C-alpha positions in Angstrom: -49.9 1.1 -21.9 -47.9 1.5 -25.0 -45.7 -1.3 -25.6 -42.8 0.5 -26.2 -43.3 2.4 -23.1 -43.8 -1.1 -21.2 -40.5 -2.4 -22.5 -38.2 1.1 -21.7 -39.8 0.9 -18.6 -38.9 -2.8 -18.2 -35.5 -2.2 -19.1 -35.0 0.5 -16.5 -36.4 -1.7 -13.7 -34.3 -4.4 -14.6 -30.9 -2.4 -14.8 -32.0 -0.8 -11.7 -32.1 -4.6 -10.0 -29.0 -5.2 -11.3 -27.2 -2.1 -10.0 -28.6 -2.7 -6.8 -27.3 -6.2 -6.7 -24.1 -5.3 -7.6 -23.9 -2.6 -4.8 -25.1 -4.9 -2.5 -22.4 -7.5 -3.4 -19.7 -4.5 -2.9 -18.4 -5.1 0.1 -17.4 -1.8 2.3 -14.4 -2.8 2.8 -13.3 -3.8 -1.1 -11.6 -0.1 -1.5 -9.2 -0.9 1.8 -8.6 -4.7 0.3 -7.5 -3.7 -3.1 -4.8 -1.4 -1.6 -3.4 -4.2 0.7 -3.3 -6.4 -2.0 -1.4 -3.6 -4.1 1.0 -2.6 -1.1 1.9 -6.3 -0.8 2.9 -6.4 -4.3 4.8 -3.0 -3.9 8.9 -2.9 -3.1 8.4 -1.3 0.1 6.0 -4.1 1.0 3.4 -3.1 4.0 6.1 -0.6 5.6 3.8 2.4 5.1 1.2 0.9 6.8 3.3 -0.6 10.0 2.0 0.8 13.4 3.3 -0.1 17.1 4.8 -3.3 17.6 3.0 -6.2 19.0 4.5 -9.8 20.7 6.7 -11.6 18.4 7.2 -10.9 14.9 3.6 -8.8 14.7 3.0 -5.2 14.9 -0.4 -3.2 14.5 -1.6 -2.4 10.9 -2.6 1.4 10.3 -4.4 0.7 7.4 -7.7 -1.5 8.8 -10.3 -3.1 6.3 -13.2 -1.3 7.2 -15.7 -3.0 9.2 -12.9 -5.8 10.4 -10.9 -5.7 13.8 -7.6 -6.8 15.3 -5.8 -6.0 11.7 -2.1 -6.5 11.9 1.1 -7.4 10.1 3.3 -10.6 10.8 6.8 -10.0 9.1 7.1 -8.0 5.9 4.8 -10.4 4.0 1.5 -11.0 5.7 -1.4 -8.9 6.4 -4.7 -10.4 8.6 -7.7 -9.0 9.8 -10.5 -10.5 11.9 -14.3 -10.2 11.3 -16.3 -8.9 13.9 -17.7 -11.5 16.5 -20.0 -14.0 15.8 -22.1 -16.1 18.3 -21.6 -19.4 16.8 -19.6 -21.5 14.6 -22.3 -21.6 11.9 -22.8 -18.1 12.1 -18.9 -18.2 11.5 -19.3 -20.2 8.4 -22.0 -18.1 6.7 -20.1 -14.9 7.0 -16.8 -16.8 5.6 -19.0 -18.0 2.5 -20.2 -14.5 2.2 -17.0 -13.1 2.6 -15.5 -15.5 0.0 -18.2 -14.2 -2.6 -17.5 -10.5 -1.7 -13.6 -10.6 -1.5 -14.0 -12.5 -5.0 -16.8 -9.9 -6.5 -13.9 -6.8 -5.0 -10.6 -8.3 -6.7 -12.6 -9.5 -9.9 -11.0 -11.5 -12.5 -7.8 -13.0 -11.9 -8.4 -14.5 -8.4 -9.5 -17.9 -8.0 -10.2 -20.3 -5.2 -7.4 -23.0 -4.5 -8.3 -26.7 -5.2 -5.9 -27.4 -2.3 -7.9 -27.2 1.2 -6.1 -28.4 4.3 -9.3 -28.5 6.1 -13.2 -27.4 5.7 -12.7 -24.4 7.4 -10.4 -22.5 5.4 -10.4 -21.6 1.6 -7.3 -20.1 -0.1 -8.1 -17.6 -2.9 -4.9 -17.1 -5.3 -4.3 -14.6 -7.7 -3.3 -15.4 -11.2 -2.1 -12.1 -11.9 0.8 -11.5 -8.8 2.1 -13.9 -6.2 -0.3 -12.7 -3.6 -3.1 -15.3 -2.1 -6.1 -15.0 0.6 -7.2 -17.0 3.1 -10.2 -17.1 4.8 -10.5 -19.2 7.9 -13.2 -19.5 10.9 -11.5 -19.4 14.2 -12.8 -19.3 18.0 -11.7 -16.2 20.3 -10.7 -16.8 23.9 -14.1 -15.4 24.7 -15.8 -18.7 23.1 -16.8 -15.9 20.0 -16.2 -16.9 16.6 -14.5 -15.0 13.7 -13.6 -15.2 9.7 -9.8 -14.6 9.6 -8.0 -12.9 6.3 -5.0 -13.5 5.6 -3.1 -11.9 2.6 0.4 -13.1 2.0 3.0 -12.7 -0.5 3.5 -16.5 -1.7 7.1 -17.4 -2.6 7.4 -18.4 -5.9 
């Protein structure tokens, strides 16, 4: 085969591989998460996505992250969603690690892990550009299933 053609084929295959890898790392909920982060910093915060009231200071969120469940708002500055139910703590820990990478890839530069962790079962991402943070934690449900809980909140500065 002609060396120039071989080089072009290699470049094309490499580009395709990179595109597939990038697409696989892009979470289905990425656009939803970007919208939630933008709402957190808007003047009205989450008012446009506030649904029916729940017990306490919670209400349903009408904007849910694709593939997530039980999305809710707490007060005017906190948005939360749970992942699908998982059968073990180990599966939840792996899902948390995967979600961390997906969220970082989705939100891009300007978001970094906080070095301050109070527990091994949660991680905090902070925006360097805005006073918004995301906590990813694992939790056990009442029916002994496990979830990853995403909490996006406006930090007080």
